[in-house]
C-alpha positions as CSV (number, residue, x, y, z in Angstrom):
1,M,-7.6,-35.4,-17.9
2,E,-9.5,-35.0,-14.6
3,K,-12.5,-33.3,-14.6
4,R,-13.3,-30.6,-12.0
5,P,-16.9,-29.6,-10.8
6,L,-18.0,-26.1,-11.5
7,G,-18.1,-25.4,-7.7
8,W,-14.7,-26.2,-7.3
9,L,-13.4,-23.9,-10.1
10,V,-15.3,-20.9,-8.2
11,S,-13.9,-21.6,-5.2
12,R,-10.6,-21.5,-6.6
13,F,-10.9,-18.6,-9.0
14,P,-11.2,-15.7,-5.8
15,R,-7.8,-16.7,-4.2
16,R,-5.8,-17.1,-7.6
17,L,-7.2,-14.5,-9.9
18,G,-9.8,-12.6,-7.8
19,P,-7.2,-10.0,-6.6
20,L,-5.9,-9.4,-9.9
21,A,-9.5,-9.2,-11.4
22,G,-10.4,-6.5,-8.5
23,L,-6.9,-4.4,-9.3
24,L,-7.8,-4.3,-13.0
25,A,-11.2,-3.2,-12.0
26,L,-10.6,-0.5,-9.8
27,A,-7.8,0.9,-12.3
28,V,-10.4,0.9,-15.2
29,A,-13.1,2.6,-13.1
30,L,-10.2,5.2,-11.7
31,S,-9.1,5.9,-15.5
32,L,-12.9,6.7,-16.2
33,L,-13.3,9.1,-13.3
34,S,-10.2,10.8,-13.8
35,D,-7.9,11.7,-16.8
36,R,-5.1,12.2,-14.8
37,F,-4.6,8.5,-13.3
38,L,-2.9,6.9,-16.4
39,T,-0.5,9.3,-16.9
40,L,3.0,8.3,-16.8
41,T,3.7,10.7,-14.1
42,N,1.0,9.4,-11.9
43,L,1.5,5.5,-12.5
44,L,5.4,6.1,-11.4
45,N,4.6,8.1,-8.4
46,V,1.7,5.3,-7.6
47,T,4.6,2.5,-7.8
48,R,7.1,4.6,-5.9
49,Q,4.7,4.9,-3.2
50,V,3.3,1.3,-2.9
51,S,6.9,0.1,-2.7
52,I,7.3,0.9,1.0
53,N,4.3,-0.9,2.0
54,A,4.9,-3.7,-0.6
55,I,8.6,-4.6,0.9
56,I,7.0,-4.5,4.3
57,A,4.3,-6.8,3.3
58,A,6.6,-9.3,1.6
59,G,8.1,-9.9,5.1
60,M,4.5,-9.9,6.5
61,T,3.7,-12.7,4.1
62,L,6.1,-15.0,5.3
63,V,5.3,-14.6,9.0
64,I,1.2,-14.8,8.3
65,L,2.0,-18.1,6.4
66,T,2.9,-19.7,9.7
67,G,-0.1,-18.1,11.4
68,G,1.8,-15.4,13.1
69,I,1.7,-11.7,12.9
70,D,3.9,-9.0,13.3
71,L,3.1,-5.6,14.7
72,S,6.4,-4.1,15.4
73,V,7.2,-3.7,11.6
74,G,6.6,0.1,11.8
75,S,8.7,0.7,14.7
76,I,11.5,-1.3,13.2
77,L,11.3,1.0,10.2
78,A,11.6,4.1,12.3
79,L,14.4,2.8,14.2
80,A,16.3,1.4,11.2
81,G,15.9,4.7,9.6
82,A,16.9,6.7,12.4
83,V,20.1,4.6,12.9
84,T,21.0,4.5,9.0
85,A,20.4,8.7,9.0
86,R,22.7,9.5,12.1
87,A,25.5,7.1,10.2
88,V,25.1,9.3,7.0
89,A,24.6,12.6,8.5
90,T,28.0,11.8,10.8
91,G,29.9,10.9,7.6
92,Q,30.0,7.2,7.3
93,P,30.0,5.4,3.9
94,V,26.5,5.1,2.5
95,L,26.9,0.9,2.4
96,V,28.0,1.0,6.1
97,A,25.2,3.5,7.1
98,V,22.6,1.0,5.1
99,A,24.3,-2.2,6.6
100,S,23.6,-0.8,10.0
101,G,20.0,0.1,9.6
102,L,19.2,-3.2,8.1
103,G,21.2,-5.0,11.2
104,V,18.7,-2.9,13.4
105,G,15.9,-4.9,11.5
106,L,17.8,-8.3,11.7
107,A,18.3,-7.9,15.6
108,A,14.7,-6.6,16.1
109,G,13.3,-9.8,14.1
110,L,15.3,-12.2,16.0
111,V,14.0,-11.2,19.1
112,N,10.9,-11.2,18.0
113,G,11.4,-14.5,16.9
114,L,12.9,-15.9,20.0
115,L,10.1,-14.3,22.1
116,V,7.3,-16.2,19.9
117,T,9.4,-19.8,19.6
118,R,11.6,-19.9,22.7
119,G,9.5,-17.8,25.2
120,R,6.3,-19.1,23.8
121,V,4.7,-15.7,23.8
122,P,1.7,-15.5,21.5
123,A,2.8,-13.8,18.4
124,F,0.1,-10.7,18.8
125,I,1.6,-9.8,22.1
126,A,5.1,-10.3,21.4
127,T,5.2,-8.1,18.6
128,L,2.7,-5.6,20.2
129,G,5.3,-5.2,23.1
130,T,8.1,-4.9,21.1
131,M,6.3,-2.3,19.0
132,T,6.0,-0.2,21.9
133,A,9.5,-0.9,23.1
134,L,10.9,0.1,19.9
135,R,9.1,3.2,19.2
136,G,10.4,4.4,22.7
137,L,14.0,3.4,21.6
138,T,13.3,5.5,18.6
139,L,12.3,8.4,20.3
140,T,15.0,8.1,22.7
141,Y,17.9,7.9,20.1
142,T,16.5,11.0,17.9
143,G,15.3,12.9,21.1
144,G,12.0,13.4,19.6
145,R,13.4,15.1,16.8
146,P,13.9,14.5,12.9
147,I,17.6,13.5,11.8
148,T,18.9,15.6,8.7
149,G,21.7,16.2,6.6
150,L,21.8,13.5,4.6
151,T,24.0,13.0,1.5
152,D,22.9,13.1,-2.3
153,S,24.2,9.7,-2.8
154,F,22.2,8.1,0.0
155,R,18.9,10.4,-1.1
156,A,19.2,8.4,-4.5
157,L,17.9,5.4,-2.7
158,G,14.6,7.0,-2.3
159,G,14.5,9.5,-5.2
160,G,16.6,8.3,-8.0
161,Y,16.0,6.0,-11.0
162,L,17.8,2.9,-12.4
163,L,16.9,1.8,-16.1
164,G,14.1,4.3,-16.4
165,L,12.4,3.1,-13.3
166,P,12.5,4.5,-9.7
167,V,14.9,2.9,-7.5
168,P,12.4,1.5,-5.0
169,V,10.5,0.2,-7.3
170,V,13.5,-2.2,-8.5
171,I,14.4,-3.1,-5.0
172,M,10.8,-3.9,-4.3
173,A,11.0,-6.4,-7.6
174,L,14.0,-7.8,-6.2
175,V,12.6,-8.3,-2.7
176,F,9.9,-10.1,-4.2
177,A,11.6,-11.9,-6.4
178,A,13.7,-13.3,-3.6
179,A,10.7,-14.2,-1.4
180,W,9.0,-15.9,-4.5
181,V,12.2,-18.0,-5.0
182,F,12.2,-18.8,-1.1
183,L,8.7,-20.2,-0.9
184,T,8.8,-21.9,-4.3
185,Y,12.1,-23.8,-4.2
186,T,13.8,-23.9,-0.8
187,R,13.0,-26.5,1.8
188,P,12.7,-23.6,4.6
189,G,10.1,-22.0,2.2
190,R,7.9,-25.2,2.0
191,Y,8.3,-25.8,5.9
192,V,6.7,-22.1,6.1
193,Y,3.5,-23.1,4.5
194,A,3.4,-26.6,6.5
195,L,3.6,-24.5,9.9
196,G,0.6,-22.9,8.9
197,S,-1.2,-25.7,7.6
198,N,-0.5,-28.3,10.2
199,R,2.3,-27.5,13.1
200,E,1.9,-30.9,14.9
201,A,2.4,-32.9,11.5
202,V,5.6,-31.1,11.1
203,R,6.8,-31.5,14.6
204,T,5.5,-35.3,14.4
205,A,7.8,-35.4,11.1
206,G,10.9,-34.6,13.3
207,V,11.2,-31.3,11.9
208,P,12.6,-28.5,14.2
209,T,9.8,-25.9,14.0
210,V,12.0,-23.5,16.2
211,P,14.6,-22.2,13.6
212,Y,12.1,-21.7,10.5
213,E,9.4,-19.9,12.6
214,T,12.2,-17.6,13.9
215,L,13.5,-17.3,10.6
216,V,10.3,-15.4,9.3
217,Y,10.5,-13.0,11.8
218,V,14.0,-12.1,11.0
219,L,13.1,-11.6,7.4
220,S,10.5,-9.8,8.4
221,G,12.4,-7.5,10.5
222,L,14.8,-7.2,7.3
223,T,12.3,-6.2,5.2
224,A,11.1,-3.8,7.6
225,A,14.5,-2.2,8.1
226,L,14.9,-2.0,4.2
227,A,11.6,0.1,3.8
228,G,12.9,2.3,6.7
229,V,16.0,2.9,4.7
230,I,14.1,3.8,1.6
231,L,11.6,5.8,3.2
232,T,14.4,7.9,5.2
233,A,16.2,8.4,1.6
234,R,12.9,9.7,-0.2
235,L,11.9,12.3,2.8
236,N,15.5,13.3,3.2
237,S,15.2,13.0,6.8
238,A,14.6,10.0,9.6
239,Q,11.4,11.1,11.3
240,P,11.0,9.6,14.8
241,T,7.0,8.9,14.1
242,A,7.8,7.3,10.8
243,G,6.0,3.9,10.3
244,M,3.1,4.5,12.5
245,G,0.0,2.4,11.3
246,F,2.4,0.8,8.6
247,E,1.9,-2.5,10.0
248,L,-1.8,-2.3,9.2
249,D,-1.3,-1.2,5.7
250,A,0.8,-4.3,5.3
251,I,-1.1,-7.1,6.9
252,A,-4.5,-5.7,4.6
253,A,-1.7,-6.0,1.6
254,V,-1.2,-9.5,2.7
255,V,-5.0,-10.4,3.2
256,L,-6.1,-8.5,-0.2
257,G,-3.6,-10.4,-1.9
258,G,-5.2,-14.0,-0.9
259,T,-3.2,-14.9,2.2
260,S,-5.0,-16.9,4.9
261,L,-4.5,-14.8,8.1
262,A,-4.9,-18.4,9.7
263,G,-1.6,-19.6,7.7
264,G,-0.8,-21.9,5.3
265,S,-2.2,-20.6,2.2
266,G,-1.5,-17.7,-0.2
267,G,1.9,-16.2,-1.4
268,V,3.8,-12.9,-2.5
269,G,2.4,-12.7,-5.7
270,G,-1.0,-12.1,-4.2
271,T,0.7,-9.7,-1.6
272,L,2.4,-7.7,-4.3
273,V,-1.4,-7.2,-6.2
274,G,-2.7,-6.5,-2.6
275,A,-0.1,-3.6,-2.2
276,M,-1.1,-2.2,-5.7
277,I,-4.6,-2.4,-4.7
278,I,-4.3,-0.2,-1.7
279,G,-1.7,2.3,-3.6
280,V,-4.1,2.6,-6.5
281,L,-7.0,3.3,-4.1
282,D,-5.4,5.7,-2.2
283,N,-4.1,7.7,-5.3
284,G,-7.9,7.4,-6.9
285,L,-9.3,8.7,-4.1
286,N,-6.8,11.8,-3.8
287,L,-7.2,12.4,-7.3
288,L,-11.1,12.5,-6.9
289,N,-10.5,14.9,-3.9
290,V,-11.9,12.6,-1.7
291,S,-11.8,13.7,2.2
292,S,-9.0,11.6,3.8
293,F,-11.6,10.8,6.8
294,Y,-13.8,8.9,4.0
295,Q,-10.6,7.4,2.6
296,Q,-10.0,5.6,5.7
297,V,-13.9,4.6,5.7
298,V,-13.2,3.1,2.3
299,K,-10.1,1.1,3.0
300,G,-11.6,-0.3,6.1
301,L,-14.6,-1.7,4.1
302,V,-12.2,-3.1,1.5
303,I,-10.1,-5.0,4.1
304,L,-13.3,-6.2,5.8
305,L,-14.6,-7.3,2.4
306,A,-11.3,-9.6,1.5
307,V,-11.4,-11.0,5.1
308,L,-15.2,-12.1,4.7
309,L,-14.3,-13.5,1.1
310,D,-11.3,-15.5,3.1
311,R,-13.9,-17.0,5.4
312,A,-16.5,-17.8,2.5
313,R,-13.6,-19.6,0.8
314,K,-12.8,-21.7,3.8
């Protein structure tokens, strides 16, 4: 058996187990500071809250693994939620309404992908532009007012239970399972890592990079739209300002989970842990009655620490 030096073990630990160890330490600390943290009601509430950010972050992970970024996910969430809510409110079947919202996400993701690949616009600029444009479309579509009048069958997507678990949590689990299988067992998944590690080597090998790089933006748009459908069902209305700042939480979850912003290393397992860290931290600070202003400071410091650890590993 090949012997590994101690330094190698130390360098490998933070990426594989560091986020999980951090989550466990945070949970232990909060359970000692608040007797309400470990209650079943609170834990179910945390997982339901985490599900929205986690679903968005699953798609964001794919984009970041290629070395890209998607700033438009919050706006995609809002527009998809508005289109879905309007369809439900006008009497369309739930499946048709949900499909229309997911279609918005697919279309928006395709536009992002083509801007980056065919248009050769830097991902930051391309998705910043679509973030603004899609937010404007949402405000125009809704007239700046919430869309209400949703049915009980649709609201079950956000507030119902399946096998004793909140429906959003079940959907989140299915999304992460699918993303893990995609990255681990499919050829496009392997190309996603390769694009982030050495794009030129992929091109030299004769692999067409445009379809695979476009695909990750399409999938990111799809997961953002799915999160928008769930959030709309949970709130029982589509808010034109929904999703503002969600892209930052999604990126934070990916980084906290150990995925490198430079691409090529990481995975959705770590992203799920990263999303849980953010959710547990928010919940714990609320239970401890910490001001929302200080909560932003704490979250910012945690994200900076994660990035510094990532740079130190390199």
